[in-house]
C-alpha positions in Angstrom: -52.4 8.1 42.6 -50.8 7.7 46.0 -51.1 10.4 48.7 -47.4 11.2 48.3 -47.8 11.5 44.5 -50.9 13.6 44.9 -49.2 16.0 47.3 -46.3 16.4 44.9 -48.7 17.1 42.0 -50.4 19.8 44.1 -47.1 21.3 45.0 -46.1 21.5 41.4 -49.3 23.2 40.5 -48.9 25.7 43.2 -45.3 26.3 42.1 -46.5 27.2 38.7 -48.2 30.2 40.1 -44.9 31.5 41.5 -43.1 31.2 38.1 -41.4 34.3 36.8 -43.5 36.4 34.3 -41.1 35.5 31.5 -42.1 31.8 32.0 -45.8 32.1 32.8 -48.4 34.7 32.3 -51.8 35.4 33.8 -53.7 32.9 31.8 -51.2 30.1 32.7 -51.5 31.2 36.3 -55.2 31.0 36.2 -55.2 27.5 34.6 -52.8 26.2 37.2 -54.7 27.8 40.0 -58.0 26.3 39.0 -56.5 22.9 38.3 -54.9 23.0 41.7 -58.3 23.2 43.4 -60.1 20.8 41.0 -57.3 18.3 41.7 -57.3 18.9 45.5 -61.1 18.6 45.7 -62.0 16.2 42.8 -65.6 15.6 44.1 -66.5 19.3 44.2 -68.3 20.6 41.0 -66.5 23.6 39.6 -69.4 26.0 40.1 -69.8 24.9 43.7 -66.5 26.6 44.7 -68.5 29.9 44.8 -70.0 28.6 48.1 -66.6 28.6 49.9 -66.3 26.2 52.9 -69.9 25.2 52.5 -68.9 23.3 49.3 -66.8 21.1 51.6 -68.8 20.8 54.8 -72.2 19.1 54.4 -73.4 20.0 57.9 -72.3 23.6 57.6 -74.0 23.8 54.2 -77.2 22.5 55.6 -77.2 25.2 58.2 -76.2 27.9 55.7 -79.0 26.9 53.3 -81.5 27.2 56.1 -80.2 30.7 56.9 -80.4 31.6 53.2 -84.2 31.1 53.3 -84.4 34.3 55.4 -81.0 35.8 54.7 -79.5 38.3 57.2 -78.5 40.6 54.3 -82.1 41.4 53.3 -82.1 44.7 55.2 -78.9 45.6 53.4 -80.6 44.9 50.0 -83.5 47.2 50.9 -81.1 50.0 52.1 -79.0 49.6 49.0 -82.0 49.7 46.7 -83.1 52.9 48.4 -79.7 54.5 48.0 -79.6 53.5 44.3 -83.0 55.2 43.7 -82.5 58.3 45.8 -81.3 61.3 43.8 -78.3 63.2 44.9 -78.7 66.9 46.0 -78.1 68.0 42.4 -80.9 65.7 41.1 -78.6 63.2 39.5 -78.2 59.6 40.8 -76.2 56.4 40.5 -78.2 55.4 37.4 -76.9 58.5 35.6 -73.3 57.2 36.3 -74.2 53.6 35.5 -77.1 53.7 33.0 -76.9 49.9 32.6 -77.2 49.4 36.3 -77.7 48.1 38.9 -76.6 44.7 37.5 -73.0 45.9 36.9 -70.9 43.9 39.4 -69.5 41.6 36.6 -67.6 44.6 35.2 -65.4 44.9 38.2 -62.6 45.0 39.0 -61.2 46.3 35.7 -58.1 48.0 34.4 -58.6 51.7 33.6 -56.2 52.6 30.9 -56.6 56.4 31.2 -56.0 56.4 34.9 -53.5 53.6 34.9 -55.0 51.8 37.8 -57.4 49.0 38.8 -61.0 50.2 39.4 -63.2 48.3 41.8 -66.9 48.6 42.2 -66.8 50.6 45.5 -64.2 52.9 44.0 -66.4 53.5 41.0 -69.4 54.3 43.2 -67.4 56.9 45.2 -66.1 58.3 41.9 -69.8 58.8 40.9 -70.5 60.5 44.2 -67.5 62.8 43.8 -68.6 63.7 40.3 -71.9 64.8 41.8 -70.4 66.7 44.7 -71.4 64.1 47.3 -69.1 63.1 50.2 -67.4 59.7 49.8 -68.6 56.6 51.6 -66.3 54.7 53.9 -65.1 51.5 52.2 -65.4 48.7 54.8 -69.0 48.7 56.0 -72.2 50.7 56.3 -73.8 52.3 53.3 -71.1 51.2 50.8 -71.7 47.6 51.8 -75.4 48.0 51.5 -75.2 49.6 48.0 -72.7 47.0 46.8 -75.0 44.2 48.2 -77.9 45.5 46.2 -75.8 45.7 43.0 -74.3 42.2 43.7 -77.8 40.7 44.1 -78.9 42.3 40.8 -75.8 40.8 39.2 -76.2 37.2 40.3 -75.3 34.8 37.6 -73.0 37.1 35.7 -69.7 35.3 34.9 -66.4 36.5 36.3 -64.4 37.7 33.3 -61.6 40.0 34.3 -59.4 41.1 31.4 -55.7 42.1 31.6 -54.9 44.2 28.5 -51.9 42.6 26.8 -50.9 45.9 25.2 -50.6 47.8 28.6 -47.6 46.7 30.7 -49.0 48.7 33.6 -52.0 46.3 33.8 -49.7 43.3 33.9 -47.6 45.0 36.6 -50.7 45.6 38.7 -51.7 41.9 38.3 -48.2 40.8 39.3 -48.2 43.0 42.4 -51.5 41.4 43.4 -50.1 37.9 42.8 -47.0 38.7 44.8 -49.1 40.0 47.7 -51.1 36.8 47.7 -48.0 34.6 48.1 -46.0 36.9 50.3 -45.5 36.1 54.0 -46.3 38.9 56.4 -47.0 39.7 60.0 -45.7 38.1 63.2 -47.1 34.8 62.2 -45.3 34.9 58.9 -48.3 33.7 56.9 -49.3 34.4 53.3 -52.9 34.3 52.0 -52.0 31.1 50.2 -51.0 29.3 53.4 -54.6 29.2 54.6 -56.6 29.2 51.4 -54.4 27.1 49.1 -52.1 24.7 50.9 -54.3 24.2 54.0 -57.7 24.7 52.3 -60.2 22.2 53.4 -58.4 21.6 56.7 -59.7 22.7 60.1 -58.3 25.7 62.0 -59.8 25.6 65.5 -63.4 24.7 64.6 -63.5 26.3 61.2 -62.8 24.8 57.8 -60.4 26.9 55.8 -62.2 27.8 52.5 -60.6 27.4 49.1 -59.3 30.6 47.4 -61.1 29.4 44.3 -64.4 31.3 44.4 -63.5 33.8 47.2 -64.4 36.9 45.2 -67.8 35.8 43.9 -70.0 36.3 46.9 -69.0 39.6 48.4 -70.1 41.7 50.2 -71.0 39.3 53.0 -73.0 39.4 56.2 -70.7 37.7 58.8 -72.2 36.5 62.1 -68.9 37.5 63.7 -69.4 41.1 62.5 -73.2 41.2 63.0 -73.4 43.3 59.9 -72.3 43.5 56.2 -68.7 44.0 55.2 -66.9 44.5 51.9 -64.1 42.4 50.4 -61.5 44.9 51.5 -62.8 44.7 55.1 -62.1 41.0 54.9 -58.6 41.6 53.5 -57.9 43.9 56.4 -59.2 41.3 58.9 -57.0 38.6 57.4 -53.9 40.8 57.6 -54.7 41.6 61.3 -55.2 37.9 62.1 -51.6 37.2 61.1 -50.6 40.2 63.2 -49.7 42.4 60.2 -50.7 46.0 59.8 -53.7 46.2 57.4 -53.4 48.4 54.3 -56.0 51.1 53.5 -59.3 49.8 52.0 -59.3 50.6 48.3 -55.6 51.4 48.4 -53.4 50.2 45.6 -52.3 47.0 47.5 -55.8 45.7 48.0 -57.1 46.8 44.6 -54.3 44.9 42.9 -54.9 41.9 45.2 -58.6 41.9 44.2 -57.5 42.2 40.5 -55.4 39.0 40.9 -57.9 37.1 42.9 -60.8 37.9 40.7 -58.9 37.0 37.6 -58.1 33.6 39.2 -61.9 33.1 39.4 -62.6 33.8 35.8 -65.4 31.6 34.6 -67.3 31.3 37.9 -70.7 32.9 38.4 -71.3 35.7 40.8 -73.6 34.8 43.8 -73.3 37.8 46.2 -74.1 39.0 48.6 -73.3 36.1 50.9 -73.8 35.0 54.5 -70.9 33.6 56.5 -70.0 32.8 60.1 
């Protein structure tokens, strides 16, 4: 296959993701999305996409693996475990809300038919707190990131398996809104999420390799050296919007929950490996 033919093939695969719902559905989108990256990076094993840019950069991977021997998120894991095991003021705890926990990350995000909305793990944790008369946790960093890190660590190896109920058009609408968000240009730089993490994935921006979108949701929350602390997936969404000079949406608002719904569905079949460490 020539470079020109390869480029055209990738463009056609990307175009399939933008097809109208009447032509393609979520499962067709997912197949095209995953094939796009497997064609773009034919030497990368499918499960290795969970490692982001480190699947593409041997030197960066070596440094990352060294860091993982004494991961910077260990403190978060300890704090999260303490939170999970500490009763609320009424004597109840997270385990009463999630009796099968703490290894529950693989259940999220999911469509809640009764509430007619996407439920993410941080939202479910705050729902638990509200049900027990506890104040909500902020969604971008701090205790919520520690708690989700502990749950993510306990859930490692679970397979991403988001379901979109075919008999509930509201679920499909939420998925479509998330998909449209991913491909929509925004901000003064007029960039979409897909510009960096699909079309330019694997290329270098300044000194950083742009990671493939395939696998993005598997390793959150992450400790970023840039932050010097843990952060949630929606904190990263906010940062990306701000980098293209667009106003960020509220963490755990409908826009970002639907975006997470779409992105996680695209990663169906990949194992969870959070929390992660990134630059």
